[in-house]
BALUM-261525 format. One record per residue: residue number from 1; y, x, z of N, C-alpha, C, O in turn. Coordinates in nm, 3 decimals. Atoms other than C-alpha are relative to their C-alpha. Layout:
N
NUM/Y/X/Z/Y/X/Z/Y/X/Z/Y/X/Z;
...
REM end
This chain:
215
1/-0.050/0.088/-0.106/1.194/4.625/-1.985/-0.010/0.071/0.134/-0.120/0.096/0.183;
2/-0.001/-0.077/-0.121/1.299/4.806/-1.671/-0.037/-0.080/0.124/-0.018/-0.202/0.130;
3/0.043/0.064/-0.125/1.167/4.735/-1.323/0.119/-0.063/0.072/0.108/-0.174/0.124;
4/-0.119/0.052/-0.068/1.519/4.690/-1.181/0.051/-0.127/-0.067/0.089/-0.222/0.002;
5/-0.047/0.118/0.073/1.616/4.443/-1.454/-0.089/-0.121/0.029/-0.040/-0.232/0.049;
6/0.094/0.108/-0.030/1.301/4.236/-1.392/0.022/-0.049/0.143/0.021/-0.170/0.168;
7/-0.022/0.037/-0.140/1.365/4.244/-1.017/0.123/-0.088/0.016/0.119/-0.189/0.087;
8/-0.123/0.077/-0.009/1.720/4.116/-1.057/-0.017/-0.139/-0.062/0.037/-0.237/-0.011;
9/0.025/0.129/0.064/1.604/3.841/-1.293/-0.084/-0.090/0.089/-0.057/-0.209/0.103;
10/0.085/0.078/-0.091/1.332/3.732/-1.053/0.077/-0.045/0.124/0.054/-0.154/0.176;
11/-0.083/0.039/-0.115/1.583/3.732/-0.769/0.084/-0.123/-0.030/0.107/-0.206/0.058;
12/-0.078/0.119/0.038/1.791/3.479/-0.961/-0.086/-0.124/0.010/-0.039/-0.230/0.051;
13/0.092/0.113/-0.014/1.485/3.254/-0.975/-0.036/-0.026/0.144/-0.056/-0.141/0.184;
14/0.034/0.015/-0.141/1.407/3.319/-0.610/0.112/-0.072/0.077/0.085/-0.136/0.178;
15/-0.110/0.074/-0.063/1.752/3.185/-0.517/-0.026/-0.150/-0.005/-0.003/-0.222/0.092;
16/0.034/0.142/0.013/1.642/2.847/-0.650/-0.117/-0.035/0.091/-0.116/-0.139/0.156;
17/0.116/0.020/-0.088/1.309/2.878/-0.467/0.045/-0.010/0.145/0.002/-0.099/0.218;
18/-0.048/-0.003/-0.138/1.488/2.962/-0.143/0.084/-0.124/0.032/0.076/-0.179/0.141;
19/-0.082/0.119/-0.021/1.735/2.676/-0.188/-0.087/-0.124/0.021/-0.061/-0.204/0.111;
20/0.091/0.114/-0.015/1.454/2.422/-0.235/-0.066/0.003/0.137/-0.080/-0.099/0.203;
21/0.067/-0.016/-0.129/1.280/2.561/0.072/0.092/-0.040/0.116/0.054/-0.121/0.200;
22/-0.093/0.025/-0.110/1.585/2.553/0.302/0.045/-0.145/0.003/0.046/-0.208/0.109;
23/-0.048/0.138/0.005/1.714/2.215/0.183/-0.110/-0.097/0.043/-0.083/-0.193/0.116;
24/0.112/0.086/-0.039/1.370/2.056/0.221/-0.022/0.006/0.150/-0.044/-0.097/0.215;
25/0.024/-0.017/-0.144/1.329/2.199/0.569/0.108/-0.070/0.083/0.076/-0.141/0.178;
26/-0.110/0.057/-0.078/1.673/2.092/0.694/0.000/-0.152/-0.004/0.040/-0.217/0.093;
27/-0.002/0.145/0.013/1.631/1.737/0.566/-0.129/-0.066/0.049/-0.124/-0.175/0.106;
28/0.128/0.064/-0.033/1.261/1.672/0.626/-0.036/0.009/0.148/-0.106/-0.079/0.199;
29/0.031/-0.011/-0.144/1.240/1.795/0.987/0.056/-0.118/0.081/-0.019/-0.180/0.156;
30/-0.050/0.118/-0.074/1.475/1.527/1.130/-0.052/-0.132/-0.055/-0.079/-0.224/0.021;
31/0.052/0.123/0.059/1.356/1.262/0.884/-0.143/-0.024/0.044/-0.183/-0.139/0.066;
32/0.138/0.013/-0.046/0.997/1.332/0.986/-0.007/-0.058/0.140/-0.097/-0.135/0.171;
33/-0.002/0.052/-0.137/1.088/1.259/1.349/0.031/-0.149/0.000/-0.026/-0.225/0.078;
34/-0.032/0.142/0.012/1.242/0.926/1.250/-0.123/-0.078/-0.047/-0.152/-0.186/0.005;
35/0.122/0.064/0.049/0.926/0.838/1.057/-0.104/-0.009/0.111/-0.178/-0.107/0.121;
36/0.092/0.001/-0.113/0.723/0.932/1.364/0.026/-0.117/0.093/-0.066/-0.187/0.134;
37/-0.035/0.111/-0.088/0.912/0.683/1.579/-0.039/-0.133/-0.064/-0.079/-0.227/0.005;
38/0.041/0.122/0.070/0.846/0.420/1.312/-0.150/-0.021/0.005/-0.197/-0.133/0.023;
39/0.146/0.012/-0.001/0.474/0.495/1.302/-0.056/-0.027/0.139/-0.170/-0.072/0.153;
40/0.041/0.026/-0.138/0.458/0.469/1.683/0.066/-0.125/0.057/0.051/-0.156/0.175;
41/-0.074/0.118/-0.044/0.673/0.156/1.700/-0.097/-0.110/0.048/-0.203/-0.130/-0.011;
42/0.084/0.108/-0.052/0.530/-0.131/1.903/0.012/-0.128/-0.083/-0.071/-0.218/-0.071;
43/-0.015/0.115/0.089/0.661/-0.380/1.646/-0.095/0.020/-0.118/-0.070/0.104/-0.205;
44/0.112/-0.024/0.091/0.347/-0.412/1.435/0.038/0.007/-0.148/-0.009/0.098/-0.216;
45/-0.035/-0.009/0.143/0.503/-0.485/1.089/0.062/0.135/-0.038/0.029/0.192/-0.142;
46/-0.063/-0.131/0.028/0.718/-0.169/1.109/-0.105/0.110/0.007/-0.109/0.199/-0.078;
47/0.104/-0.100/-0.016/0.424/0.035/1.233/-0.093/0.005/-0.120/-0.125/0.112/-0.171;
48/0.090/0.007/0.116/0.198/-0.084/0.950/0.070/0.051/-0.125/0.012/0.125/-0.204;
49/-0.076/-0.040/0.118/0.470/-0.034/0.688/0.017/0.152/-0.005/-0.005/0.214/-0.109;
50/-0.024/-0.145/-0.004/0.551/0.322/0.800/-0.129/0.077/-0.018/-0.132/0.176/-0.092;
51/0.127/-0.071/0.013/0.188/0.427/0.834/-0.059/-0.013/-0.140/-0.125/0.079/-0.189;
52/0.044/0.016/0.140/0.109/0.284/0.489/0.077/0.096/-0.090/0.019/0.159/-0.179;
53/-0.084/-0.094/0.076/0.400/0.484/0.346/-0.051/0.144/0.017/-0.065/0.217/-0.081;
54/0.049/-0.136/-0.027/0.274/0.803/0.514/-0.135/0.022/-0.067/-0.160/0.129/-0.122;
55/0.133/-0.010/0.062/-0.082/0.735/0.389/0.013/0.021/-0.150/-0.059/0.102/-0.208;
56/-0.018/-0.012/0.145/0.040/0.695/0.029/0.054/0.138/-0.035/0.005/0.203/-0.127;
57/-0.062/-0.129/0.030/0.257/1.007/0.037/-0.098/0.114/0.022/-0.106/0.206/-0.060;
58/0.095/-0.107/-0.030/-0.011/1.224/0.199/-0.123/-0.006/-0.090/-0.193/0.094/-0.109;
59/0.121/0.017/0.081/-0.282/1.084/-0.028/0.019/0.021/-0.148/-0.078/0.012/-0.224;
60/-0.026/-0.025/0.142/-0.115/1.157/-0.362/0.059/0.140/-0.019/0.125/0.191/0.072;
61/-0.048/-0.137/0.022/-0.030/1.496/-0.518/0.152/0.010/-0.004/0.219/-0.079/-0.055;
62/-0.144/-0.024/0.003/0.317/1.637/-0.470/0.050/0.010/-0.144/0.160/-0.035/-0.175;
63/-0.040/-0.012/0.140/0.326/1.717/-0.842/0.024/-0.138/-0.061/0.122/-0.158/-0.133;
64/-0.016/0.137/0.051/0.278/1.348/-0.925/0.128/-0.063/0.055/0.199/-0.133/-0.017;
65/-0.120/0.056/-0.062/0.555/1.254/-0.682/0.126/0.056/-0.066/0.223/-0.017/-0.086;
66/-0.115/-0.061/0.068/0.796/1.499/-0.848/0.022/-0.066/-0.136/0.135/-0.100/-0.172;
67/-0.009/0.063/0.132/0.720/1.352/-1.191/0.052/-0.143/0.010/0.138/-0.184/-0.069;
68/-0.042/0.140/-0.016/0.763/0.994/-1.067/0.147/-0.009/0.040/0.219/-0.096/-0.010;
69/-0.141/0.003/-0.042/1.095/1.069/-0.896/0.091/0.036/-0.117/0.200/-0.020/-0.131;
70/-0.084/-0.046/0.110/1.228/1.246/-1.206/0.004/-0.102/-0.114/0.112/-0.133/-0.166;
71/0.006/0.091/0.115/1.110/1.002/-1.475/0.007/-0.147/0.039/0.039/-0.232/-0.044;
72/0.009/0.139/-0.043/1.078/0.684/-1.267/0.124/-0.085/-0.027/0.111/-0.194/-0.083;
73/-0.119/0.083/0.024/1.442/0.563/-1.280/0.018/-0.039/-0.146/0.056/-0.153/-0.176;
74/-0.014/0.031/0.142/1.445/0.585/-1.659/-0.104/-0.098/-0.050/-0.075/-0.182/-0.136;
75/0.108/0.089/0.042/1.112/0.408/-1.698/0.015/-0.140/0.058/-0.017/-0.239/-0.008;
76/-0.006/0.129/-0.068/1.182/0.130/-1.448/0.131/-0.075/-0.025/0.131/-0.197/-0.038;
77/-0.130/0.067/0.007/1.553/0.061/-1.486/0.085/0.045/-0.120/0.206/0.021/-0.122;
78/-0.070/-0.043/0.120/1.647/0.214/-1.823/0.122/0.085/0.035/0.231/0.068/-0.020;
79/-0.106/-0.091/-0.042/1.854/0.482/-1.653/-0.027/0.140/-0.056/-0.139/0.171/-0.098;
80/0.020/-0.140/0.038/1.910/0.844/-1.746/-0.087/0.068/0.104/-0.089/0.030/0.220;
81/0.085/-0.075/-0.093/1.666/1.089/-1.594/0.086/0.063/0.110/0.198/0.108/0.086;
82/-0.070/-0.058/-0.113/1.767/1.213/-1.252/0.017/0.151/-0.020/-0.066/0.214/-0.086;
83/-0.018/-0.145/0.006/1.906/1.566/-1.221/-0.125/0.069/0.053/-0.182/0.025/0.153;
84/0.130/-0.062/-0.030/1.610/1.802/-1.203/-0.010/0.049/0.144/-0.106/0.018/0.215;
85/0.005/-0.053/-0.136/1.694/1.979/-0.879/0.006/-0.112/0.103/-0.061/-0.105/0.206;
86/-0.009/0.115/-0.091/1.788/1.650/-0.713/-0.135/-0.070/0.011/-0.178/-0.106/0.120;
87/0.132/0.065/0.001/1.454/1.496/-0.817/-0.100/0.080/0.081/-0.179/0.024/0.156;
88/0.091/-0.087/-0.074/1.266/1.795/-0.679/0.025/-0.012/0.150/-0.069/-0.024/0.228;
89/-0.032/0.007/-0.142/1.450/1.779/-0.347/-0.043/-0.134/0.061/-0.097/-0.137/0.171;
90/0.042/0.131/-0.051/1.390/1.405/-0.307/-0.151/-0.005/0.021/-0.199/-0.048/0.125;
91/0.146/0.001/-0.009/1.019/1.445/-0.378/-0.049/0.089/0.114/-0.139/0.050/0.189;
92/0.042/-0.093/-0.105/0.985/1.745/-0.147/0.033/-0.054/0.139/-0.049/-0.047/0.230;
93/-0.042/0.050/-0.131/1.180/1.588/0.139/-0.087/-0.117/0.043/-0.131/-0.123/0.157;
94/0.085/0.115/-0.033/0.983/1.263/0.124/-0.141/0.046/0.035/-0.199/0.001/0.134;
95/0.137/-0.048/-0.022/0.650/1.448/0.100/-0.014/0.072/0.133/-0.103/0.041/0.212;
96/0.013/-0.079/-0.122/0.711/1.694/0.381/0.042/-0.078/0.125/-0.005/-0.048/0.234;
97/-0.032/0.086/-0.114/0.872/1.432/0.605/-0.124/-0.074/0.047/-0.146/-0.090/0.167;
98/0.123/0.070/-0.035/0.545/1.242/0.592/-0.097/0.092/0.073/-0.156/0.053/0.174;
99/0.090/-0.096/-0.066/0.343/1.551/0.682/0.052/0.040/0.138/-0.024/0.044/0.235;
100/-0.058/-0.039/-0.129/0.582/1.658/0.957/-0.012/-0.114/0.101/-0.033/-0.090/0.220;
101/0.007/0.114/-0.091/0.577/1.305/1.102/-0.136/-0.007/0.068/-0.145/-0.043/0.185;
102/0.133/0.002/-0.058/0.202/1.328/1.156/-0.019/0.113/0.101/-0.089/0.096/0.202;
103/0.006/-0.111/-0.096/0.239/1.665/1.325/0.075/-0.037/0.128/0.026/-0.014/0.238;
104/-0.077/0.046/-0.116/0.511/1.523/1.551/-0.082/-0.102/0.081/-0.091/-0.092/0.203;
105/0.074/0.106/-0.068/0.297/1.218/1.630/-0.117/0.057/0.079/-0.142/0.016/0.193;
106/0.110/-0.063/-0.071/-0.002/1.433/1.719/0.046/0.073/0.124/-0.020/0.070/0.228;
107/-0.053/-0.072/-0.115/0.213/1.645/1.948/0.044/-0.093/0.111/0.018/-0.066/0.228;
108/-0.048/0.095/-0.099/0.372/1.348/2.122/-0.117/-0.067/0.070/-0.117/-0.082/0.192;
109/0.115/0.071/-0.058/0.041/1.169/2.172/-0.090/0.091/0.083/-0.171/0.043/0.162;
110/0.082/-0.093/-0.076/-0.117/1.485/2.314/0.050/0.019/0.144/-0.023/0.069/0.229;
111/-0.056/-0.010/-0.135/0.114/1.474/2.618/-0.052/-0.119/0.082/-0.042/-0.233/0.038;
112/0.061/0.104/-0.081/-0.052/1.278/2.898/0.102/-0.105/0.043/0.219/-0.075/0.066;
113/-0.087/0.110/-0.041/0.091/0.938/2.992/0.050/0.019/0.144/0.154/-0.035/0.183;
114/-0.041/-0.024/-0.138/0.106/1.057/3.352/0.135/0.066/0.011/0.208/0.043/0.107;
115/-0.129/-0.069/-0.004/0.406/1.274/3.268/0.114/-0.099/-0.027/0.222/-0.087/0.030;
116/-0.099/0.105/0.021/0.594/0.973/3.132/0.019/-0.080/0.128/0.132/-0.110/0.169;
117/-0.006/0.080/-0.122/0.507/0.778/3.445/0.069/0.077/0.113/0.145/0.019/0.191;
118/-0.063/-0.081/-0.105/0.611/1.067/3.672/0.151/0.006/-0.019/0.227/0.000/0.077;
119/-0.144/-0.003/0.028/0.949/1.087/3.498/0.068/-0.130/0.036/0.179/-0.131/0.088;
120/-0.057/0.130/-0.033/1.006/0.716/3.539/0.007/-0.022/0.151/0.099/-0.087/0.201;
121/-0.002/0.008/-0.146/0.916/0.740/3.909/0.122/0.072/0.055/0.179/0.032/0.156;
122/-0.116/-0.077/-0.044/1.194/0.997/3.940/0.132/-0.069/-0.038/0.240/-0.019/-0.007;
123/-0.120/0.075/0.034/1.436/0.739/3.802/0.056/0.029/-0.137/0.168/-0.013/-0.169;
124/-0.046/-0.032/0.135/1.462/0.872/3.447/-0.036/-0.114/-0.095/-0.138/-0.181/-0.079;
125/0.030/0.098/0.103/1.482/0.639/3.150/-0.103/0.059/-0.096/-0.132/0.179/-0.091;
126/0.099/-0.048/0.097/1.224/0.663/2.870/0.059/0.106/-0.092/-0.008/0.204/-0.126;
127/-0.066/-0.098/0.087/1.474/0.848/2.652/0.018/0.133/0.074/-0.007/0.239/0.017;
128/-0.018/-0.121/-0.080/1.552/1.097/2.931/-0.133/0.071/0.024/-0.140/0.194/0.019;
129/0.133/-0.059/-0.019/1.181/1.151/2.999/-0.042/0.075/-0.125/-0.094/0.186/-0.118;
130/0.041/-0.063/0.126/1.122/1.226/2.632/0.075/0.130/-0.024/0.013/0.233/-0.052;
131/-0.080/-0.118/0.035/1.409/1.471/2.586/0.000/0.107/0.109/0.020/0.225/0.078;
132/-0.005/-0.098/-0.108/1.394/1.639/2.929/-0.137/0.054/0.042/-0.147/0.165/0.093;
133/0.132/-0.040/-0.048/1.020/1.654/2.997/-0.099/0.020/-0.114/-0.167/0.122/-0.122;
134/0.106/0.001/0.102/0.809/1.574/2.691/0.032/0.090/-0.119/-0.056/0.160/-0.170;
135/-0.036/-0.065/0.125/1.002/1.728/2.403/-0.039/0.147/-0.006/-0.095/0.192/-0.106;
136/0.027/-0.143/0.002/0.963/2.093/2.501/-0.151/0.029/-0.001/-0.195/0.128/-0.058;
137/0.145/-0.015/0.007/0.590/2.049/2.555/-0.051/-0.030/-0.140/-0.143/0.035/-0.190;
138/0.037/0.035/0.137/0.563/1.884/2.214/0.030/0.116/-0.094/-0.052/0.150/-0.180;
139/-0.039/-0.113/0.086/0.750/2.174/2.051/-0.103/0.111/0.011/-0.144/0.168/-0.090;
140/0.101/-0.104/-0.023/0.506/2.421/2.208/-0.128/-0.030/-0.075/-0.188/0.059/-0.135;
141/0.129/0.037/0.057/0.206/2.228/2.077/0.004/-0.012/-0.152/-0.099/0.007/-0.218;
142/-0.004/0.020/0.144/0.332/2.166/1.724/0.040/0.125/-0.078/0.035/0.124/-0.201;
143/-0.043/-0.120/0.071/0.454/2.518/1.644/-0.109/0.055/-0.094/-0.077/0.085/-0.209;
144/0.102/-0.054/0.092/0.116/2.641/1.502/-0.022/-0.086/-0.125/-0.016/-0.033/-0.236;
145/0.017/0.078/0.123/0.053/2.343/1.267/0.128/-0.009/-0.082/0.123/-0.015/-0.205;
146/-0.127/0.005/0.072/0.422/2.327/1.180/0.023/0.127/-0.081/0.071/0.122/-0.194;
147/-0.017/-0.127/0.072/0.427/2.696/1.086/-0.088/0.005/-0.124/-0.045/0.055/-0.228;
148/0.089/0.004/0.117/0.129/2.645/0.855/0.059/-0.086/-0.110/0.054/-0.050/-0.228;
149/-0.058/0.092/0.098/0.302/2.353/0.685/0.124/0.059/-0.065/0.146/0.041/-0.185;
150/-0.122/-0.060/0.055/0.628/2.543/0.643/-0.034/0.114/-0.096/0.032/0.130/-0.199;
151/0.043/-0.107/0.092/0.450/2.841/0.487/-0.058/-0.061/-0.128/-0.039/-0.006/-0.236;
152/0.049/0.071/0.119/0.274/2.598/0.253/0.117/-0.047/-0.086/0.110/-0.044/-0.209;
153/-0.120/0.043/0.073/0.619/2.465/0.159/0.054/0.113/-0.088/0.097/0.088/-0.201;
154/-0.048/-0.114/0.079/0.720/2.814/0.043/-0.074/0.007/-0.132/-0.013/0.023/-0.238;
155/0.081/-0.011/0.121/0.433/2.819/-0.205/0.010/-0.124/-0.089/0.001/-0.115/-0.211;
156/-0.011/0.124/0.077/0.474/2.455/-0.307/0.128/-0.006/-0.084/0.136/-0.084/-0.179;
157/-0.124/0.001/0.079/0.825/2.527/-0.436/-0.027/0.036/-0.146/0.053/0.001/-0.233;
158/0.034/-0.036/0.138/0.653/2.667/-0.746/-0.027/-0.124/-0.086/-0.022/-0.116/-0.208;
159/0.026/0.123/0.074/0.571/2.305/-0.842/0.126/-0.053/-0.067/0.117/-0.140/-0.155;
160/-0.125/0.047/0.059/0.938/2.255/-0.928/0.006/0.028/-0.150/0.078/-0.040/-0.224;
161/-0.004/-0.035/0.142/0.873/2.416/-1.264/-0.060/-0.109/-0.089/-0.041/-0.107/-0.210;
162/0.062/0.106/0.078/0.678/2.105/-1.371/0.104/-0.085/-0.071/0.075/-0.146/-0.174;
163/-0.109/0.070/0.070/1.014/1.945/-1.458/0.110/0.100/-0.039/0.228/0.065/-0.048;
164/-0.088/-0.105/0.056/1.170/2.273/-1.575/0.114/0.042/0.092/0.222/0.076/0.045;
165/-0.095/-0.061/-0.095/1.355/2.374/-1.259/-0.029/0.149/0.003/-0.145/0.189/0.020;
166/0.020/-0.143/0.021/1.406/2.747/-1.293/-0.019/0.075/0.132/0.068/0.151/0.175;
167/0.035/-0.078/-0.118/1.238/2.876/-0.980/-0.068/0.130/-0.045/-0.079/0.155/-0.165;
168/0.041/-0.137/0.032/1.085/3.224/-0.963/-0.122/0.008/-0.093/-0.128/0.096/-0.178;
169/0.119/-0.004/0.086/0.748/3.146/-1.126/0.036/-0.032/-0.144/-0.013/0.033/-0.236;
170/-0.042/0.035/0.135/0.913/2.981/-1.425/0.075/0.116/-0.067/0.056/0.144/-0.185;
171/-0.073/-0.117/0.052/1.146/3.279/-1.466/-0.098/0.110/-0.039/-0.084/0.172/-0.145;
172/0.099/-0.103/0.030/0.848/3.516/-1.450/-0.083/-0.034/-0.122/-0.119/0.055/-0.198;
173/0.082/0.042/0.114/0.651/3.313/-1.706/0.070/0.024/-0.132/0.005/0.045/-0.235;
174/-0.074/-0.021/0.124/0.926/3.357/-1.961/-0.024/0.139/-0.059/-0.014/0.159/-0.180;
175/0.028/-0.135/0.051/0.844/3.726/-1.984/-0.128/0.003/-0.083/-0.144/0.089/-0.170;
176/0.125/0.003/0.076/0.499/3.634/-2.116/0.027/-0.043/-0.144/-0.021/0.020/-0.238;
177/-0.028/0.050/0.135/0.631/3.434/-2.412/0.106/0.082/-0.073/0.097/0.101/-0.195;
178/-0.111/-0.070/0.066/0.948/3.634/-2.477/-0.027/0.148/-0.021/0.013/0.205/-0.123;
179/0.018/-0.145/0.006/0.834/3.992/-2.408/-0.148/0.041/-0.001/-0.178/0.160/-0.008;
180/0.144/-0.029/-0.007/0.452/3.967/-2.395/-0.031/0.089/0.121/-0.116/0.178/0.114;
181/0.022/-0.075/-0.123/0.468/4.104/-2.040/-0.055/-0.095/0.107/0.004/-0.200/0.133;
182/0.057/0.086/-0.103/0.244/3.960/-1.770/0.025/0.053/0.141/0.017/-0.023/0.238;
183/-0.016/-0.056/-0.134/0.318/4.198/-1.483/0.113/-0.063/0.081/0.103/-0.069/0.204;
184/-0.102/0.067/-0.082/0.644/4.020/-1.384/-0.054/-0.125/0.072/-0.007/-0.160/0.180;
185/0.059/0.117/-0.065/0.431/3.712/-1.309/-0.073/0.039/0.128/-0.060/-0.028/0.231;
186/0.067/-0.049/-0.120/0.215/3.910/-1.068/0.102/0.055/0.101/0.086/0.042/0.222;
187/-0.104/-0.056/-0.086/0.525/4.083/-0.934/0.070/-0.111/0.080/0.111/-0.089/0.194;
188/-0.065/0.110/-0.071/0.673/3.743/-0.843/-0.077/-0.038/0.126/-0.020/-0.090/0.222;
189/0.080/0.026/-0.119/0.384/3.706/-0.600/0.044/0.082/0.120/0.026/0.040/0.234;
190/-0.048/-0.085/-0.110/0.534/3.991/-0.396/0.113/-0.068/0.076/0.126/-0.050/0.197;
191/-0.109/0.071/-0.065/0.839/3.775/-0.325/-0.055/-0.102/0.099/-0.006/-0.116/0.211;
192/0.064/0.098/-0.089/0.616/3.503/-0.181/-0.065/0.068/0.119/-0.054/0.022/0.233;
193/0.069/-0.071/-0.108/0.413/3.753/0.020/0.098/0.049/0.106/0.074/0.035/0.225;
194/-0.100/-0.052/-0.094/0.721/3.912/0.175/0.064/-0.113/0.078/0.080/-0.104/0.200;
195/-0.065/0.113/-0.067/0.887/3.578/0.250/-0.094/-0.066/0.100/-0.054/-0.096/0.213;
196/0.098/0.061/-0.092/0.571/3.428/0.401/-0.031/0.094/0.116/-0.055/0.048/0.228;
197/0.023/-0.097/-0.106/0.517/3.749/0.597/0.110/-0.005/0.104/0.082/0.001/0.224;
198/-0.113/0.009/-0.093/0.864/3.725/0.749/-0.007/-0.129/0.082/0.022/-0.128/0.202;
199/0.015/0.127/-0.072/0.804/3.360/0.839/-0.112/0.008/0.103/-0.100/-0.046/0.213;
200/0.112/-0.015/-0.092/0.471/3.450/0.998/0.044/0.076/0.125/0.009/0.038/0.237;
201/-0.052/-0.078/-0.114/0.644/3.710/1.218/0.094/-0.086/0.084/0.089/-0.082/0.207;
202/-0.094/0.086/-0.071/0.917/3.460/1.306/-0.073/-0.102/0.087/-0.038/-0.121/0.203;
203/0.073/0.101/-0.077/0.668/3.193/1.414/-0.084/0.064/0.110/-0.104/0.004/0.216;
204/0.071/-0.073/-0.107/0.464/3.449/1.609/0.094/0.027/0.116/0.057/0.013/0.233;
205/-0.100/-0.025/-0.103/0.781/3.540/1.796/0.033/-0.128/0.076/0.046/-0.127/0.199;
206/-0.030/0.129/-0.064/0.858/3.172/1.864/-0.113/-0.040/0.093/-0.088/-0.086/0.205;
207/0.115/0.034/-0.084/0.505/3.114/1.997/-0.002/0.085/0.127/-0.034/0.035/0.235;
208/-0.005/-0.087/-0.118/0.543/3.414/2.229/0.108/-0.044/0.097/0.090/-0.040/0.219;
209/-0.111/0.044/-0.085/0.876/3.283/2.357/-0.035/-0.130/0.073/0.021/-0.158/0.179;
210/0.039/0.127/-0.062/0.711/2.949/2.435/-0.123/0.012/0.087/-0.177/-0.089/0.133;
211/0.120/-0.021/-0.079/0.421/3.105/2.625/0.013/-0.048/0.144/-0.088/-0.071/0.211;
212/-0.017/0.042/-0.138/0.574/3.001/2.956/-0.042/-0.145/0.021/-0.048/-0.193/0.134;
213/0.053/0.137/-0.013/0.449/2.649/2.880/-0.153/-0.001/0.001/-0.215/-0.107/0.010;
214/0.146/-0.008/0.011/0.091/2.774/2.860/-0.071/-0.058/0.122/-0.174/-0.125/0.109;
215/0.064/0.048/-0.121/0.011/2.693/3.218/0.014/-0.151/0.018/-0.036/-0.206/0.116;
REM end
């Protein structure tokens, strides 16, 4: 079994890994912000409902959520099992939206109320104050925890194999049973290391670009 052949096979699995990562990120980042507004809502029933939802999602394993999303429709409503990749994406988006919402909320609440009041004194509406004054400060403050969560997402994509989605780890595991080769499994770790390394550099660059908010 040649090194090039193994590399190309693992790359096919990494395409699925990368797709799960990108799709989760694109969907969960805006959804997390919506959940944040719900958890900070002054209407108490909505606030309690949203925070209970976030508590449940953050307090249960992502693996369990993937299994429930995949098998749940068939068990509850006598439906066919959901498409595997779709089930994975739903579980990932819901899970990471909950985590991102807490990061957003922490960032928003860390900005002093005086800045909101100063913006309103200048004649700005609450929405204008948020998007023109508060938002950029929030972005600066949430970049470090957000980067940690996004890098964790890269590694969590390996959980997709629990319902037989052919991501890179599952592809590598096949060499153990089919060819009695274990090194492709360790080799798959290099893909994660390189990808996480590139993300680390990217977030370091973003933090440097936002240094003008330090003062």
